[in-house]
N, CA, C and O atoms as a CHARMM CRD file, in Angstrom:
* protein
*
  228
    1    1 MET  N      0.84700  -1.17200   0.00000 PROA 1      0.00000
    2    1 MET  CA     0.00000   0.00000   0.00000 PROA 1      0.00000
    3    1 MET  C      0.89500   1.23800   0.00000 PROA 1      0.00000
    4    1 MET  O      1.84100   1.32300   0.78400 PROA 1      0.00000
    5    2 ALA  N      0.60100   2.18300  -0.86700 PROA 2      0.00000
    6    2 ALA  CA     1.40100   3.40200  -0.98200 PROA 2      0.00000
    7    2 ALA  C      1.12100   4.33000   0.19100 PROA 2      0.00000
    8    2 ALA  O      0.00900   4.38700   0.71600 PROA 2      0.00000
    9    3 THR  N      2.16100   5.05200   0.58700 PROA 3      0.00000
   10    3 THR  CA     1.97900   6.02400   1.66100 PROA 3      0.00000
   11    3 THR  C      1.32200   7.27500   1.10500 PROA 3      0.00000
   12    3 THR  O      1.47300   7.60500  -0.07100 PROA 3      0.00000
   13    4 LYS  N      0.60000   7.95900   1.96100 PROA 4      0.00000
   14    4 LYS  CA    -0.07800   9.17500   1.55400 PROA 4      0.00000
   15    4 LYS  C      0.94800  10.30200   1.43200 PROA 4      0.00000
   16    4 LYS  O      1.76000  10.50700   2.33300 PROA 4      0.00000
   17    5 THR  N      0.91000  11.02300   0.32600 PROA 5      0.00000
   18    5 THR  CA     1.83400  12.12800   0.09700 PROA 5      0.00000
   19    5 THR  C      1.23400  13.40100   0.66400 PROA 5      0.00000
   20    5 THR  O      0.09000  13.74700   0.36900 PROA 5      0.00000
   21    6 THR  N      2.00400  14.08400   1.46800 PROA 6      0.00000
   22    6 THR  CA     1.56300  15.34800   2.03600 PROA 6      0.00000
   23    6 THR  C      2.67500  16.35700   1.89700 PROA 6      0.00000
   24    6 THR  O      3.79800  16.01000   1.53200 PROA 6      0.00000
   25    7 ALA  N      2.37000  17.59000   2.18400 PROA 7      0.00000
   26    7 ALA  CA     3.37700  18.64700   2.12800 PROA 7      0.00000
   27    7 ALA  C      4.48300  18.39100   3.15300 PROA 7      0.00000
   28    7 ALA  O      5.61600  18.83700   2.96800 PROA 7      0.00000
   29    8 GLU  N      4.16200  17.68300   4.22100 PROA 8      0.00000
   30    8 GLU  CA     5.15700  17.37800   5.25000 PROA 8      0.00000
   31    8 GLU  C      6.23800  16.43900   4.73000 PROA 8      0.00000
   32    8 GLU  O      7.36500  16.46300   5.22400 PROA 8      0.00000
   33    9 ASN  N      5.91000  15.60900   3.73500 PROA 9      0.00000
   34    9 ASN  CA     6.84900  14.64500   3.18600 PROA 9      0.00000
   35    9 ASN  C      7.71500  15.22600   2.07100 PROA 9      0.00000
   36    9 ASN  O      8.69200  14.59600   1.66500 PROA 9      0.00000
   37   10 ASP  N      7.38000  16.40800   1.56900 PROA 10     0.00000
   38   10 ASP  CA     8.11900  17.00300   0.46500 PROA 10     0.00000
   39   10 ASP  C      9.51100  17.42400   0.92400 PROA 10     0.00000
   40   10 ASP  O      9.70100  17.89500   2.04500 PROA 10     0.00000
   41   11 ILE  N     10.47700  17.24200   0.02700 PROA 11     0.00000
   42   11 ILE  CA    11.85300  17.63300   0.30300 PROA 11     0.00000
   43   11 ILE  C     12.19600  18.79200  -0.61800 PROA 11     0.00000
   44   11 ILE  O     12.01700  18.70200  -1.83300 PROA 11     0.00000
   45   12 ALA  N     12.68400  19.87200  -0.04300 PROA 12     0.00000
   46   12 ALA  CA    13.06000  21.03600  -0.84200 PROA 12     0.00000
   47   12 ALA  C     14.31700  20.72600  -1.64400 PROA 12     0.00000
   48   12 ALA  O     15.17100  19.96100  -1.19700 PROA 12     0.00000
   49   13 GLU  N     14.42800  21.31400  -2.81700 PROA 13     0.00000
   50   13 GLU  CA    15.56700  21.08300  -3.71100 PROA 13     0.00000
   51   13 GLU  C     16.88500  21.39700  -3.01500 PROA 13     0.00000
   52   13 GLU  O     17.87200  20.68800  -3.21500 PROA 13     0.00000
   53   14 ASP  N     16.91300  22.44100  -2.20700 PROA 14     0.00000
   54   14 ASP  CA    18.17000  22.82500  -1.54400 PROA 14     0.00000
   55   14 ASP  C     18.54100  21.88800  -0.39500 PROA 14     0.00000
   56   14 ASP  O     19.65200  21.97800   0.12700 PROA 14     0.00000
   57   15 GLU  N     17.64100  20.99100   0.01200 PROA 15     0.00000
   58   15 GLU  CA    17.93400  20.02700   1.06900 PROA 15     0.00000
   59   15 GLU  C     18.59700  18.76500   0.52500 PROA 15     0.00000
   60   15 GLU  O     19.11400  17.95300   1.29200 PROA 15     0.00000
   61   16 LEU  N     18.58200  18.59900  -0.80900 PROA 16     0.00000
   62   16 LEU  CA    19.17600  17.41200  -1.41900 PROA 16     0.00000
   63   16 LEU  C     20.67700  17.58600  -1.55000 PROA 16     0.00000
   64   16 LEU  O     21.16000  18.66300  -1.90000 PROA 16     0.00000
   65   17 GLU  N     21.41000  16.52500  -1.26800 PROA 17     0.00000
   66   17 GLU  CA    22.85600  16.54700  -1.40000 PROA 17     0.00000
   67   17 GLU  C     23.26600  15.56900  -2.49000 PROA 17     0.00000
   68   17 GLU  O     22.66000  14.50800  -2.63200 PROA 17     0.00000
   69   18 PRO  N     24.29700  15.92100  -3.26600 PROA 18     0.00000
   70   18 PRO  CA    24.75000  14.98700  -4.30100 PROA 18     0.00000
   71   18 PRO  C     25.34700  13.73400  -3.66400 PROA 18     0.00000
   72   18 PRO  O     25.91500  13.78400  -2.57300 PROA 18     0.00000
   73   19 VAL  N     25.20700  12.61700  -4.36100 PROA 19     0.00000
   74   19 VAL  CA    25.77100  11.37200  -3.84500 PROA 19     0.00000
   75   19 VAL  C     27.26900  11.35000  -4.11100 PROA 19     0.00000
   76   19 VAL  O     27.76600  12.02700  -5.01100 PROA 19     0.00000
   77   20 ALA  N     27.97200  10.56800  -3.32000 PROA 20     0.00000
   78   20 ALA  CA    29.41400  10.42800  -3.50200 PROA 20     0.00000
   79   20 ALA  C     29.70500   9.77500  -4.84900 PROA 20     0.00000
   80   20 ALA  O     28.88600   9.01100  -5.36100 PROA 20     0.00000
   81   21 ASP  N     30.86100  10.07100  -5.42000 PROA 21     0.00000
   82   21 ASP  CA    31.23300   9.51800  -6.72100 PROA 21     0.00000
   83   21 ASP  C     31.18600   8.00000  -6.71900 PROA 21     0.00000
   84   21 ASP  O     30.68900   7.40100  -7.67300 PROA 21     0.00000
   85   22 GLU  N     31.68500   7.37300  -5.68100 PROA 22     0.00000
   86   22 GLU  CA    31.71500   5.91100  -5.61700 PROA 22     0.00000
   87   22 GLU  C     30.29900   5.34900  -5.56400 PROA 22     0.00000
   88   22 GLU  O     30.01700   4.33300  -6.19800 PROA 22     0.00000
   89   23 THR  N     29.41300   5.98900  -4.82500 PROA 23     0.00000
   90   23 THR  CA    28.02000   5.54800  -4.74400 PROA 23     0.00000
   91   23 THR  C     27.34600   5.68300  -6.10000 PROA 23     0.00000
   92   23 THR  O     26.62400   4.78200  -6.52700 PROA 23     0.00000
   93   24 ALA  N     27.57600   6.80000  -6.77900 PROA 24     0.00000
   94   24 ALA  CA    26.99600   7.01100  -8.10300 PROA 24     0.00000
   95   24 ALA  C     27.52900   5.97100  -9.08400 PROA 24     0.00000
   96   24 ALA  O     26.76900   5.44100  -9.89600 PROA 24     0.00000
   97   25 HSD  N     28.81600   5.67600  -9.01900 PROA 25     0.00000
   98   25 HSD  CA    29.41800   4.68700  -9.91800 PROA 25     0.00000
   99   25 HSD  C     28.80100   3.30700  -9.69100 PROA 25     0.00000
  100   25 HSD  O     28.50300   2.59500 -10.65000 PROA 25     0.00000
  101   26 GLN  N     28.61300   2.93200  -8.44600 PROA 26     0.00000
  102   26 GLN  CA    27.99800   1.63500  -8.13600 PROA 26     0.00000
  103   26 GLN  C     26.55200   1.59300  -8.64000 PROA 26     0.00000
  104   26 GLN  O     26.11200   0.58400  -9.19100 PROA 26     0.00000
  105   27 ALA  N     25.82600   2.67700  -8.44900 PROA 27     0.00000
  106   27 ALA  CA    24.43500   2.73400  -8.90900 PROA 27     0.00000
  107   27 ALA  C     24.37200   2.66200 -10.43200 PROA 27     0.00000
  108   27 ALA  O     23.47600   2.02400 -10.98300 PROA 27     0.00000
  109   28 GLN  N     25.31000   3.30800 -11.11700 PROA 28     0.00000
  110   28 GLN  CA    25.35000   3.25300 -12.57400 PROA 28     0.00000
  111   28 GLN  C     25.55700   1.82400 -13.05500 PROA 28     0.00000
  112   28 GLN  O     24.92700   1.39800 -14.02300 PROA 28     0.00000
  113   29 ARG  N     26.43000   1.08500 -12.39000 PROA 29     0.00000
  114   29 ARG  CA    26.69400  -0.30400 -12.77800 PROA 29     0.00000
  115   29 ARG  C     25.44900  -1.17200 -12.59200 PROA 29     0.00000
  116   29 ARG  O     25.15300  -2.01900 -13.43500 PROA 29     0.00000
  117   30 VAL  N     24.72500  -0.96800 -11.50300 PROA 30     0.00000
  118   30 VAL  CA    23.51100  -1.75700 -11.25200 PROA 30     0.00000
  119   30 VAL  C     22.44900  -1.43700 -12.30000 PROA 30     0.00000
  120   30 VAL  O     21.82300  -2.34100 -12.85200 PROA 30     0.00000
  121   31 VAL  N     22.25000  -0.14900 -12.57200 PROA 31     0.00000
  122   31 VAL  CA    21.26000   0.24300 -13.57900 PROA 31     0.00000
  123   31 VAL  C     21.63700  -0.33700 -14.93500 PROA 31     0.00000
  124   31 VAL  O     20.78100  -0.86700 -15.64300 PROA 31     0.00000
  125   32 ALA  N     22.91000  -0.24200 -15.30200 PROA 32     0.00000
  126   32 ALA  CA    23.36100  -0.76500 -16.60100 PROA 32     0.00000
  127   32 ALA  C     23.14200  -2.27200 -16.68800 PROA 32     0.00000
  128   32 ALA  O     22.81000  -2.79200 -17.75400 PROA 32     0.00000
  129   33 ALA  N     23.32700  -2.96700 -15.58400 PROA 33     0.00000
  130   33 ALA  CA    23.16300  -4.42400 -15.58400 PROA 33     0.00000
  131   33 ALA  C     21.70200  -4.83400 -15.79800 PROA 33     0.00000
  132   33 ALA  O     21.43300  -5.86400 -16.41700 PROA 33     0.00000
  133   34 TYR  N     20.77700  -4.04900 -15.29800 PROA 34     0.00000
  134   34 TYR  CA    19.36800  -4.42200 -15.36800 PROA 34     0.00000
  135   34 TYR  C     18.59100  -3.74300 -16.49800 PROA 34     0.00000
  136   34 TYR  O     17.47400  -4.16100 -16.80200 PROA 34     0.00000
  137   35 ALA  N     19.14700  -2.72100 -17.12200 PROA 35     0.00000
  138   35 ALA  CA    18.45400  -2.03700 -18.21400 PROA 35     0.00000
  139   35 ALA  C     18.36600  -2.96000 -19.42200 PROA 35     0.00000
  140   35 ALA  O     19.27800  -3.74300 -19.68700 PROA 35     0.00000
  141   36 SER  N     17.26700  -2.86200 -20.14500 PROA 36     0.00000
  142   36 SER  CA    17.06400  -3.74000 -21.29900 PROA 36     0.00000
  143   36 SER  C     17.84900  -3.29000 -22.52100 PROA 36     0.00000
  144   36 SER  O     18.16700  -4.10800 -23.38400 PROA 36     0.00000
  145   37 ASP  N     18.17000  -1.99000 -22.61000 PROA 37     0.00000
  146   37 ASP  CA    18.97600  -1.48500 -23.71900 PROA 37     0.00000
  147   37 ASP  C     19.62000  -0.15800 -23.31300 PROA 37     0.00000
  148   37 ASP  O     19.38300   0.35200 -22.21800 PROA 37     0.00000
  149   38 ALA  N     20.43300   0.38600 -24.20900 PROA 38     0.00000
  150   38 ALA  CA    21.17100   1.60800 -23.88700 PROA 38     0.00000
  151   38 ALA  C     20.24700   2.79800 -23.64900 PROA 38     0.00000
  152   38 ALA  O     20.51300   3.61900 -22.77100 PROA 38     0.00000
  153   39 ASP  N     19.16000   2.90200 -24.42600 PROA 39     0.00000
  154   39 ASP  CA    18.23000   4.02100 -24.23800 PROA 39     0.00000
  155   39 ASP  C     17.56500   3.97100 -22.86400 PROA 39     0.00000
  156   39 ASP  O     17.42300   4.99800 -22.20100 PROA 39     0.00000
  157   40 GLU  N     17.16300   2.78500 -22.44300 PROA 40     0.00000
  158   40 GLU  CA    16.55400   2.65000 -21.11600 PROA 40     0.00000
  159   40 GLU  C     17.57800   2.98500 -20.02700 PROA 40     0.00000
  160   40 GLU  O     17.25300   3.63700 -19.03500 PROA 40     0.00000
  161   41 CYS  N     18.80500   2.53600 -20.22500 PROA 41     0.00000
  162   41 CYS  CA    19.86100   2.82000 -19.25300 PROA 41     0.00000
  163   41 CYS  C     20.06700   4.33200 -19.11700 PROA 41     0.00000
  164   41 CYS  O     20.12400   4.85100 -18.00300 PROA 41     0.00000
  165   42 ARG  N     20.17900   5.03700 -20.24700 PROA 42     0.00000
  166   42 ARG  CA    20.35400   6.49700 -20.21400 PROA 42     0.00000
  167   42 ARG  C     19.18000   7.17800 -19.52500 PROA 42     0.00000
  168   42 ARG  O     19.36800   8.10100 -18.73300 PROA 42     0.00000
  169   43 MET  N     17.95400   6.71600 -19.82900 PROA 43     0.00000
  170   43 MET  CA    16.76700   7.31400 -19.23100 PROA 43     0.00000
  171   43 MET  C     16.77100   7.13100 -17.71000 PROA 43     0.00000
  172   43 MET  O     16.52800   8.08000 -16.96500 PROA 43     0.00000
  173   44 LEU  N     17.04800   5.90900 -17.25900 PROA 44     0.00000
  174   44 LEU  CA    17.04000   5.63300 -15.81900 PROA 44     0.00000
  175   44 LEU  C     18.14200   6.41000 -15.09300 PROA 44     0.00000
  176   44 LEU  O     17.91000   6.96100 -14.01600 PROA 44     0.00000
  177   45 LEU  N     19.33500   6.45200 -15.68000 PROA 45     0.00000
  178   45 LEU  CA    20.42400   7.20600 -15.06000 PROA 45     0.00000
  179   45 LEU  C     20.07000   8.68900 -14.96400 PROA 45     0.00000
  180   45 LEU  O     20.36500   9.34200 -13.96300 PROA 45     0.00000
  181   46 SER  N     19.44500   9.20500 -15.99800 PROA 46     0.00000
  182   46 SER  CA    19.02600  10.60100 -15.99300 PROA 46     0.00000
  183   46 SER  C     17.97400  10.85600 -14.91500 PROA 46     0.00000
  184   46 SER  O     18.03400  11.85800 -14.20300 PROA 46     0.00000
  185   47 MET  N     17.01100   9.93800 -14.80300 PROA 47     0.00000
  186   47 MET  CA    15.96200  10.08300 -13.78800 PROA 47     0.00000
  187   47 MET  C     16.54600  10.06700 -12.37900 PROA 47     0.00000
  188   47 MET  O     16.05300  10.76000 -11.48900 PROA 47     0.00000
  189   48 LEU  N     17.59000   9.27900 -12.18100 PROA 48     0.00000
  190   48 LEU  CA    18.22900   9.19900 -10.87100 PROA 48     0.00000
  191   48 LEU  C     19.21100  10.34400 -10.61800 PROA 48     0.00000
  192   48 LEU  O     19.69700  10.52700  -9.50200 PROA 48     0.00000
  193   49 GLY  N     19.49300  11.11100 -11.67500 PROA 49     0.00000
  194   49 GLY  CA    20.41800  12.22800 -11.53200 PROA 49     0.00000
  195   49 GLY  C     21.87600  11.79400 -11.49300 PROA 49     0.00000
  196   49 GLY  O     22.72600  12.51200 -10.96500 PROA 49     0.00000
  197   50 ILE  N     22.16900  10.62000 -12.05100 PROA 50     0.00000
  198   50 ILE  CA    23.54400  10.10900 -12.03700 PROA 50     0.00000
  199   50 ILE  C     24.04200   9.78600 -13.43900 PROA 50     0.00000
  200   50 ILE  O     25.00000   9.03200 -13.60900 PROA 50     0.00000
  201   51 GLY  N     23.38400  10.36000 -14.44200 PROA 51     0.00000
  202   51 GLY  CA    23.80800  10.13900 -15.82100 PROA 51     0.00000
  203   51 GLY  C     25.04800  10.92900 -16.13900 PROA 51     0.00000
  204   51 GLY  O     25.42700  11.81700 -15.37600 PROA 51     0.00000
  205   52 PRO  N     25.69700  10.62600 -17.25900 PROA 52     0.00000
  206   52 PRO  CA    26.91800  11.32400 -17.64300 PROA 52     0.00000
  207   52 PRO  C     26.70800  12.82300 -17.82700 PROA 52     0.00000
  208   52 PRO  O     27.61800  13.60400 -17.55200 PROA 52     0.00000
  209   53 ALA  N     25.52800  13.24200 -18.28600 PROA 53     0.00000
  210   53 ALA  CA    25.25100  14.66900 -18.47600 PROA 53     0.00000
  211   53 ALA  C     25.07700  15.38900 -17.14100 PROA 53     0.00000
  212   53 ALA  O     25.18800  16.61400 -17.09500 PROA 53     0.00000
  213   54 ASN  N     24.80700  14.66700 -16.05800 PROA 54     0.00000
  214   54 ASN  CA    24.58500  15.26100 -14.73900 PROA 54     0.00000
  215   54 ASN  C     25.87200  15.40200 -13.94700 PROA 54     0.00000
  216   54 ASN  O     25.85000  15.93300 -12.83600 PROA 54     0.00000
  217   55 LYS  N     26.98300  14.94600 -14.48300 PROA 55     0.00000
  218   55 LYS  CA    28.25700  14.96600 -13.76300 PROA 55     0.00000
  219   55 LYS  C     28.72400  16.41200 -13.58700 PROA 55     0.00000
  220   55 LYS  O     28.78200  17.18100 -14.54600 PROA 55     0.00000
  221   56 ILE  N     29.05100  16.76000 -12.35800 PROA 56     0.00000
  222   56 ILE  CA    29.51500  18.11100 -12.03700 PROA 56     0.00000
  223   56 ILE  C     31.01300  18.04800 -11.79200 PROA 56     0.00000
  224   56 ILE  O     31.47800  17.27300 -10.95600 PROA 56     0.00000
  225   57 ASP  N     31.77000  18.86500 -12.52200 PROA 57     0.00000
  226   57 ASP  CA    33.22300  18.87800 -12.34700 PROA 57     0.00000
  227   57 ASP  C     33.65800  19.94200 -11.38300 PROA 57     0.00000
  228   57 ASP  O     34.85200  20.08900 -11.12300 PROA 57     0.00000
């Protein structure tokens, strides 16, 4: 059963912190392993904010 979404559960954009490089790399490997093709992999990585275009130098 899904939890009820309320304003109390919302997280402000400025409260989010970027994940560590090693954590992002591990997550990328898992997504790549389970994605059905390259387009799905790119989409999922982008949705998670860990795609190559999201990399901050």
